[in-house]
PQR file of N, CA, C, O and H, with PARSE charges and radii, in Angstrom:
ATOM      1  N   MET A   1     116.965  75.701 150.046 -0.4000 1.5000
ATOM      2  CA  MET A   1     115.749  75.058 150.530 -0.0000 2.0000
ATOM      3  C   MET A   1     115.315  73.893 149.627  0.5500 1.7000
ATOM      4  O   MET A   1     114.808  72.884 150.118 -0.5500 1.4000
ATOM      5  N   VAL A   2     115.511  74.031 148.324 -0.4000 1.5000
ATOM      6  CA  VAL A   2     115.066  73.005 147.400 -0.0000 2.0000
ATOM      7  C   VAL A   2     116.103  71.916 147.238  0.5500 1.7000
ATOM      8  O   VAL A   2     115.757  70.750 147.047 -0.5500 1.4000
ATOM      9  H   VAL A   2     115.922  74.851 147.925  0.4000 1.0000
ATOM     10  N   ALA A   3     117.376  72.286 147.312 -0.4000 1.5000
ATOM     11  CA  ALA A   3     118.461  71.330 147.022 -0.0000 2.0000
ATOM     12  C   ALA A   3     118.449  70.143 147.988  0.5500 1.7000
ATOM     13  O   ALA A   3     118.560  69.001 147.542 -0.5500 1.4000
ATOM     14  H   ALA A   3     117.656  73.233 147.467  0.4000 1.0000
ATOM     15  N   LEU A   4     118.322  70.371 149.261 -0.4000 1.5000
ATOM     16  CA  LEU A   4     118.407  69.280 150.234 -0.0000 2.0000
ATOM     17  C   LEU A   4     117.328  68.222 150.034  0.5500 1.7000
ATOM     18  O   LEU A   4     117.658  67.036 149.996 -0.5500 1.4000
ATOM     19  H   LEU A   4     118.232  71.299 149.623  0.4000 1.0000
ATOM     20  N   PRO A   5     116.053  68.592 149.904 -0.5600 1.5000
ATOM     21  CA  PRO A   5     115.047  67.540 149.670  0.2800 2.0000
ATOM     22  C   PRO A   5     115.296  66.762 148.368  0.5500 1.7000
ATOM     23  O   PRO A   5     115.036  65.560 148.309 -0.5500 1.4000
ATOM     24  N   LEU A   6     115.788  67.431 147.344 -0.4000 1.5000
ATOM     25  CA  LEU A   6     116.094  66.729 146.093 -0.0000 2.0000
ATOM     26  C   LEU A   6     117.210  65.704 146.299  0.5500 1.7000
ATOM     27  O   LEU A   6     117.133  64.576 145.811 -0.5500 1.4000
ATOM     28  H   LEU A   6     115.999  68.408 147.392  0.4000 1.0000
ATOM     29  N   LYS A   7     118.244  66.116 147.029 -0.4000 1.5000
ATOM     30  CA  LYS A   7     119.363  65.224 147.307 -0.0000 2.0000
ATOM     31  C   LYS A   7     118.902  64.034 148.157  0.5500 1.7000
ATOM     32  O   LYS A   7     119.339  62.905 147.935 -0.5500 1.4000
ATOM     33  H   LYS A   7     118.306  67.032 147.425  0.4000 1.0000
ATOM     34  N   VAL A   8     118.027  64.288 149.119 -0.4000 1.5000
ATOM     35  CA  VAL A   8     117.558  63.231 150.025 -0.0000 2.0000
ATOM     36  C   VAL A   8     116.806  62.145 149.250  0.5500 1.7000
ATOM     37  O   VAL A   8     116.938  60.963 149.570 -0.5500 1.4000
ATOM     38  H   VAL A   8     117.672  65.205 149.299  0.4000 1.0000
ATOM     39  N   VAL A   9     116.029  62.522 148.249 -0.4000 1.5000
ATOM     40  CA  VAL A   9     115.286  61.520 147.497 -0.0000 2.0000
ATOM     41  C   VAL A   9     116.082  60.926 146.344  0.5500 1.7000
ATOM     42  O   VAL A   9     115.615  59.988 145.698 -0.5500 1.4000
ATOM     43  H   VAL A   9     115.922  63.482 147.989  0.4000 1.0000
ATOM     44  N   GLY A  10     117.278  61.452 146.070 -0.4000 1.5000
ATOM     45  CA  GLY A  10     118.169  60.831 145.102 -0.0000 2.0000
ATOM     46  C   GLY A  10     118.484  61.600 143.839  0.5500 1.7000
ATOM     47  O   GLY A  10     119.066  61.031 142.915 -0.5500 1.4000
ATOM     48  H   GLY A  10     117.658  62.214 146.595  0.4000 1.0000
ATOM     49  N   PHE A  11     118.128  62.864 143.760 -0.4000 1.5000
ATOM     50  CA  PHE A  11     118.518  63.693 142.613 -0.0000 2.0000
ATOM     51  C   PHE A  11     119.806  64.404 142.966  0.5500 1.7000
ATOM     52  O   PHE A  11     119.831  65.213 143.893 -0.5500 1.4000
ATOM     53  H   PHE A  11     117.656  63.326 144.510  0.4000 1.0000
ATOM     54  N   GLY A  12     120.897  64.111 142.226 -0.4000 1.5000
ATOM     55  CA  GLY A  12     122.163  64.722 142.547 -0.0000 2.0000
ATOM     56  C   GLY A  12     122.896  65.212 141.319  0.5500 1.7000
ATOM     57  O   GLY A  12     122.385  65.125 140.203 -0.5500 1.4000
ATOM     58  H   GLY A  12     120.876  63.454 141.473  0.4000 1.0000
ATOM     59  N   SER A  13     124.082  65.722 141.524 -0.4000 1.5000
ATOM     60  CA  SER A  13     124.872  66.292 140.431 -0.0000 2.0000
ATOM     61  C   SER A  13     125.287  65.229 139.412  0.5500 1.7000
ATOM     62  O   SER A  13     125.556  65.551 138.255 -0.5500 1.4000
ATOM     63  H   SER A  13     124.498  65.793 142.430  0.4000 1.0000
ATOM     64  N   GLY A  14     125.339  63.955 139.842 -0.4000 1.5000
ATOM     65  CA  GLY A  14     125.689  62.884 138.932 -0.0000 2.0000
ATOM     66  C   GLY A  14     124.487  62.182 138.328  0.5500 1.7000
ATOM     67  O   GLY A  14     124.638  61.150 137.674 -0.5500 1.4000
ATOM     68  H   GLY A  14     125.120  63.693 140.782  0.4000 1.0000
ATOM     69  N   GLY A  15     123.307  62.720 138.534 -0.4000 1.5000
ATOM     70  CA  GLY A  15     122.085  62.090 138.027 -0.0000 2.0000
ATOM     71  C   GLY A  15     121.306  61.440 139.153  0.5500 1.7000
ATOM     72  O   GLY A  15     121.491  61.777 140.322 -0.5500 1.4000
ATOM     73  H   GLY A  15     123.184  63.558 139.065  0.4000 1.0000
ATOM     74  N   VAL A  16     120.452  60.526 138.804 -0.4000 1.5000
ATOM     75  CA  VAL A  16     119.607  59.823 139.770 -0.0000 2.0000
ATOM     76  C   VAL A  16     120.448  58.749 140.472  0.5500 1.7000
ATOM     77  O   VAL A  16     121.099  57.934 139.819 -0.5500 1.4000
ATOM     78  H   VAL A  16     120.302  60.252 137.854  0.4000 1.0000
ATOM     79  N   ALA A  17     120.426  58.760 141.795 -0.4000 1.5000
ATOM     80  CA  ALA A  17     121.207  57.810 142.583 -0.0000 2.0000
ATOM     81  C   ALA A  17     120.566  56.412 142.562  0.5500 1.7000
ATOM     82  O   ALA A  17     119.362  56.260 142.765 -0.5500 1.4000
ATOM     83  H   ALA A  17     119.897  59.423 142.326  0.4000 1.0000
ATOM     84  N   ALA A  18     121.390  55.417 142.316 -0.4000 1.5000
ATOM     85  CA  ALA A  18     120.882  54.041 142.282 -0.0000 2.0000
ATOM     86  C   ALA A  18     120.293  53.667 143.636  0.5500 1.7000
ATOM     87  O   ALA A  18     120.863  54.004 144.673 -0.5500 1.4000
ATOM     88  H   ALA A  18     122.368  55.540 142.151  0.4000 1.0000
ATOM     89  N   GLY A  19     119.170  52.979 143.634 -0.4000 1.5000
ATOM     90  CA  GLY A  19     118.538  52.532 144.866 -0.0000 2.0000
ATOM     91  C   GLY A  19     117.753  53.584 145.617  0.5500 1.7000
ATOM     92  O   GLY A  19     117.244  53.318 146.706 -0.5500 1.4000
ATOM     93  H   GLY A  19     118.707  52.705 142.791  0.4000 1.0000
ATOM     94  N   SER A  20     117.647  54.782 145.050 -0.4000 1.5000
ATOM     95  CA  SER A  20     116.952  55.877 145.740 -0.0000 2.0000
ATOM     96  C   SER A  20     115.471  55.913 145.396  0.5500 1.7000
ATOM     97  O   SER A  20     115.008  55.180 144.522 -0.5500 1.4000
ATOM     98  H   SER A  20     118.061  54.998 144.166  0.4000 1.0000
ATOM     99  N   VAL A  21     114.737  56.768 146.089 -0.4000 1.5000
ATOM    100  CA  VAL A  21     113.334  56.991 145.796 -0.0000 2.0000
ATOM    101  C   VAL A  21     113.193  57.519 144.356  0.5500 1.7000
ATOM    102  O   VAL A  21     112.273  57.138 143.633 -0.5500 1.4000
ATOM    103  H   VAL A  21     115.114  57.364 146.799  0.4000 1.0000
ATOM    104  N   ALA A  22     114.107  58.388 143.962 -0.4000 1.5000
ATOM    105  CA  ALA A  22     114.068  58.937 142.597 -0.0000 2.0000
ATOM    106  C   ALA A  22     114.251  57.818 141.562  0.5500 1.7000
ATOM    107  O   ALA A  22     113.578  57.818 140.531 -0.5500 1.4000
ATOM    108  H   ALA A  22     114.855  58.697 144.549  0.4000 1.0000
ATOM    109  N   ALA A  23     115.141  56.882 141.822 -0.4000 1.5000
ATOM    110  CA  ALA A  23     115.360  55.749 140.908 -0.0000 2.0000
ATOM    111  C   ALA A  23     114.120  54.873 140.843  0.5500 1.7000
ATOM    112  O   ALA A  23     113.748  54.406 139.766 -0.5500 1.4000
ATOM    113  H   ALA A  23     115.687  56.881 142.659  0.4000 1.0000
ATOM    114  N   TRP A  24     113.481  54.647 141.972 -0.4000 1.5000
ATOM    115  CA  TRP A  24     112.238  53.886 141.982 -0.0000 2.0000
ATOM    116  C   TRP A  24     111.170  54.581 141.141  0.5500 1.7000
ATOM    117  O   TRP A  24     110.495  53.948 140.330 -0.5500 1.4000
ATOM    118  H   TRP A  24     113.783  55.027 142.847  0.4000 1.0000
ATOM    119  N   ALA A  25     111.023  55.911 141.348 -0.4000 1.5000
ATOM    120  CA  ALA A  25     110.015  56.656 140.614 -0.0000 2.0000
ATOM    121  C   ALA A  25     110.294  56.645 139.126  0.5500 1.7000
ATOM    122  O   ALA A  25     109.370  56.498 138.326 -0.5500 1.4000
ATOM    123  H   ALA A  25     111.571  56.426 142.007  0.4000 1.0000
ATOM    124  N   GLN A  26     111.552  56.797 138.740 -0.4000 1.5000
ATOM    125  CA  GLN A  26     111.880  56.772 137.322 -0.0000 2.0000
ATOM    126  C   GLN A  26     111.555  55.392 136.727  0.5500 1.7000
ATOM    127  O   GLN A  26     110.955  55.307 135.655 -0.5500 1.4000
ATOM    128  H   GLN A  26     112.303  56.916 139.390  0.4000 1.0000
ATOM    129  N   GLY A  27     111.936  54.342 137.401 -0.4000 1.5000
ATOM    130  CA  GLY A  27     111.656  52.992 136.904 -0.0000 2.0000
ATOM    131  C   GLY A  27     110.167  52.689 136.854  0.5500 1.7000
ATOM    132  O   GLY A  27     109.702  52.005 135.942 -0.5500 1.4000
ATOM    133  H   GLY A  27     112.423  54.411 138.272  0.4000 1.0000
ATOM    134  N   THR A  28     109.430  53.184 137.812 -0.4000 1.5000
ATOM    135  CA  THR A  28     107.997  52.902 137.895 -0.0000 2.0000
ATOM    136  C   THR A  28     107.180  53.735 136.908  0.5500 1.7000
ATOM    137  O   THR A  28     106.262  53.211 136.277 -0.5500 1.4000
ATOM    138  H   THR A  28     109.808  53.739 138.552  0.4000 1.0000
ATOM    139  N   PHE A  29     107.491  54.994 136.767 -0.4000 1.5000
ATOM    140  CA  PHE A  29     106.648  55.881 135.982 -0.0000 2.0000
ATOM    141  C   PHE A  29     107.199  56.238 134.597  0.5500 1.7000
ATOM    142  O   PHE A  29     106.430  56.561 133.691 -0.5500 1.4000
ATOM    143  H   PHE A  29     108.237  55.420 137.279  0.4000 1.0000
ATOM    144  N   TYR A  30     108.521  56.183 134.428 -0.4000 1.5000
ATOM    145  CA  TYR A  30     109.094  56.650 133.172 -0.0000 2.0000
ATOM    146  C   TYR A  30     109.971  55.622 132.462  0.5500 1.7000
ATOM    147  O   TYR A  30     109.980  55.591 131.232 -0.5500 1.4000
ATOM    148  H   TYR A  30     109.146  55.921 135.164  0.4000 1.0000
ATOM    149  N   GLY A  31     110.688  54.803 133.165 -0.4000 1.5000
ATOM    150  CA  GLY A  31     111.653  53.919 132.525 -0.0000 2.0000
ATOM    151  C   GLY A  31     112.832  54.741 131.988  0.5500 1.7000
ATOM    152  O   GLY A  31     113.260  55.706 132.621 -0.5500 1.4000
ATOM    153  H   GLY A  31     110.681  54.827 134.165  0.4000 1.0000
ATOM    154  N   ALA A  32     113.345  54.358 130.833 -0.4000 1.5000
ATOM    155  CA  ALA A  32     114.497  55.038 130.276 -0.0000 2.0000
ATOM    156  C   ALA A  32     114.139  56.398 129.653  0.5500 1.7000
ATOM    157  O   ALA A  32     115.014  57.247 129.486 -0.5500 1.4000
ATOM    158  H   ALA A  32     112.997  53.574 130.319  0.4000 1.0000
ATOM    159  N   TYR A  33     112.885  56.604 129.318 -0.4000 1.5000
ATOM    160  CA  TYR A  33     112.467  57.831 128.654 -0.0000 2.0000
ATOM    161  C   TYR A  33     111.786  58.764 129.650  0.5500 1.7000
ATOM    162  O   TYR A  33     110.707  58.470 130.163 -0.5500 1.4000
ATOM    163  H   TYR A  33     112.174  55.914 129.454  0.4000 1.0000
ATOM    164  N   VAL A  34     112.444  59.901 129.912 -0.4000 1.5000
ATOM    165  CA  VAL A  34     111.844  60.941 130.763 -0.0000 2.0000
ATOM    166  C   VAL A  34     111.490  62.106 129.841  0.5500 1.7000
ATOM    167  O   VAL A  34     112.379  62.711 129.241 -0.5500 1.4000
ATOM    168  H   VAL A  34     113.321  60.140 129.495  0.4000 1.0000
ATOM    169  N   PRO A  35     110.199  62.426 129.722 -0.5600 1.5000
ATOM    170  CA  PRO A  35     109.798  63.492 128.788  0.2800 2.0000
ATOM    171  C   PRO A  35     110.353  64.854 129.211  0.5500 1.7000
ATOM    172  O   PRO A  35     110.327  65.214 130.388 -0.5500 1.4000
ATOM    173  N   ALA A  36     110.844  65.587 128.245 -0.4000 1.5000
ATOM    174  CA  ALA A  36     111.297  66.958 128.485 -0.0000 2.0000
ATOM    175  C   ALA A  36     110.135  67.768 129.040  0.5500 1.7000
ATOM    176  O   ALA A  36     109.004  67.649 128.570 -0.5500 1.4000
ATOM    177  H   ALA A  36     110.865  65.295 127.288  0.4000 1.0000
ATOM    178  N   GLY A  37     110.418  68.582 130.033 -0.4000 1.5000
ATOM    179  CA  GLY A  37     109.390  69.427 130.628 -0.0000 2.0000
ATOM    180  C   GLY A  37     108.558  68.779 131.702  0.5500 1.7000
ATOM    181  O   GLY A  37     107.695  69.422 132.299 -0.5500 1.4000
ATOM    182  H   GLY A  37     111.337  68.678 130.415  0.4000 1.0000
ATOM    183  N   SER A  38     108.814  67.483 131.961 -0.4000 1.5000
ATOM    184  CA  SER A  38     108.048  66.809 133.016 -0.0000 2.0000
ATOM    185  C   SER A  38     108.566  67.222 134.390  0.5500 1.7000
ATOM    186  O   SER A  38     109.654  67.784 134.512 -0.5500 1.4000
ATOM    187  H   SER A  38     109.515  66.960 131.476  0.4000 1.0000
ATOM    188  N   VAL A  39     107.793  66.942 135.398 -0.4000 1.5000
ATOM    189  CA  VAL A  39     108.201  67.254 136.788 -0.0000 2.0000
ATOM    190  C   VAL A  39     109.486  66.493 137.126  0.5500 1.7000
ATOM    191  O   VAL A  39     110.367  67.025 137.802 -0.5500 1.4000
ATOM    192  H   VAL A  39     106.909  66.485 135.300  0.4000 1.0000
ATOM    193  N   PHE A  40     109.589  65.257 136.658 -0.4000 1.5000
ATOM    194  CA  PHE A  40     110.786  64.462 136.937 -0.0000 2.0000
ATOM    195  C   PHE A  40     111.996  65.085 136.264  0.5500 1.7000
ATOM    196  O   PHE A  40     113.064  65.153 136.872 -0.5500 1.4000
ATOM    197  H   PHE A  40     108.874  64.825 136.109  0.4000 1.0000
ATOM    198  N   ALA A  41     111.860  65.540 135.027 -0.4000 1.5000
ATOM    199  CA  ALA A  41     112.967  66.193 134.322 -0.0000 2.0000
ATOM    200  C   ALA A  41     113.395  67.456 135.051  0.5500 1.7000
ATOM    201  O   ALA A  41     114.589  67.733 135.168 -0.5500 1.4000
ATOM    202  H   ALA A  41     110.992  65.484 134.533  0.4000 1.0000
ATOM    203  N   LEU A  42     112.441  68.215 135.536 -0.4000 1.5000
ATOM    204  CA  LEU A  42     112.755  69.432 136.296 -0.0000 2.0000
ATOM    205  C   LEU A  42     113.523  69.074 137.573  0.5500 1.7000
ATOM    206  O   LEU A  42     114.502  69.740 137.911 -0.5500 1.4000
ATOM    207  H   LEU A  42     111.471  67.990 135.442  0.4000 1.0000
ATOM    208  N   ALA A  43     113.094  68.048 138.270 -0.4000 1.5000
ATOM    209  CA  ALA A  43     113.778  67.611 139.501 -0.0000 2.0000
ATOM    210  C   ALA A  43     115.201  67.168 139.169  0.5500 1.7000
ATOM    211  O   ALA A  43     116.130  67.478 139.916 -0.5500 1.4000
ATOM    212  H   ALA A  43     112.298  67.508 137.995  0.4000 1.0000
ATOM    213  N   GLN A  44     115.388  66.447 138.061 -0.4000 1.5000
ATOM    214  CA  GLN A  44     116.721  66.025 137.653 -0.0000 2.0000
ATOM    215  C   GLN A  44     117.605  67.235 137.389  0.5500 1.7000
ATOM    216  O   GLN A  44     118.757  67.282 137.820 -0.5500 1.4000
ATOM    217  H   GLN A  44     114.634  66.196 137.455  0.4000 1.0000
ATOM    218  N   TYR A  45     117.060  68.204 136.684 -0.4000 1.5000
ATOM    219  CA  TYR A  45     117.822  69.418 136.376 -0.0000 2.0000
ATOM    220  C   TYR A  45     118.213  70.169 137.655  0.5500 1.7000
ATOM    221  O   TYR A  45     119.372  70.541 137.839 -0.5500 1.4000
ATOM    222  H   TYR A  45     116.124  68.166 136.334  0.4000 1.0000
ATOM    223  N   LEU A  46     117.239  70.382 138.523 -0.4000 1.5000
ATOM    224  CA  LEU A  46     117.525  71.116 139.754 -0.0000 2.0000
ATOM    225  C   LEU A  46     118.504  70.362 140.658  0.5500 1.7000
ATOM    226  O   LEU A  46     119.368  70.972 141.288 -0.5500 1.4000
ATOM    227  H   LEU A  46     116.297  70.080 138.374  0.4000 1.0000
ATOM    228  N   GLY A  47     118.365  69.051 140.719 -0.4000 1.5000
ATOM    229  CA  GLY A  47     119.299  68.255 141.503 -0.0000 2.0000
ATOM    230  C   GLY A  47     120.712  68.350 140.987  0.5500 1.7000
ATOM    231  O   GLY A  47     121.664  68.280 141.764 -0.5500 1.4000
ATOM    232  H   GLY A  47     117.662  68.556 140.207  0.4000 1.0000
ATOM    233  N   ALA A  48     120.865  68.509 139.679 -0.4000 1.5000
ATOM    234  CA  ALA A  48     122.188  68.593 139.071 -0.0000 2.0000
ATOM    235  C   ALA A  48     122.839  69.958 139.246  0.5500 1.7000
ATOM    236  O   ALA A  48     124.060  70.052 139.370 -0.5500 1.4000
ATOM    237  H   ALA A  48     120.091  68.566 139.048  0.4000 1.0000
ATOM    238  N   VAL A  49     122.035  71.011 139.255 -0.4000 1.5000
ATOM    239  CA  VAL A  49     122.624  72.360 139.274 -0.0000 2.0000
ATOM    240  C   VAL A  49     122.610  73.026 140.649  0.5500 1.7000
ATOM    241  O   VAL A  49     123.308  74.020 140.850 -0.5500 1.4000
ATOM    242  H   VAL A  49     121.043  70.934 139.154  0.4000 1.0000
ATOM    243  N   LEU A  50     121.852  72.518 141.576 -0.4000 1.5000
ATOM    244  CA  LEU A  50     121.825  73.144 142.919 -0.0000 2.0000
ATOM    245  C   LEU A  50     122.774  72.488 143.878  0.5500 1.7000
ATOM    246  O   LEU A  50     122.864  72.899 145.035 -0.5500 1.4000
ATOM    247  H   LEU A  50     121.285  71.710 141.413  0.4000 1.0000
TER
END
């Protein structure tokens, strides 16, 4: 249930997909530094392992 929405917005096993909503969010809110424990870090983790 969680994996598909994460993949659709750009969180995948290879990281954040270029040109995706996830890439936009990372560039807009975090840049190169994503804080450990953040919602974005959790989404990255789940996208990679699910």
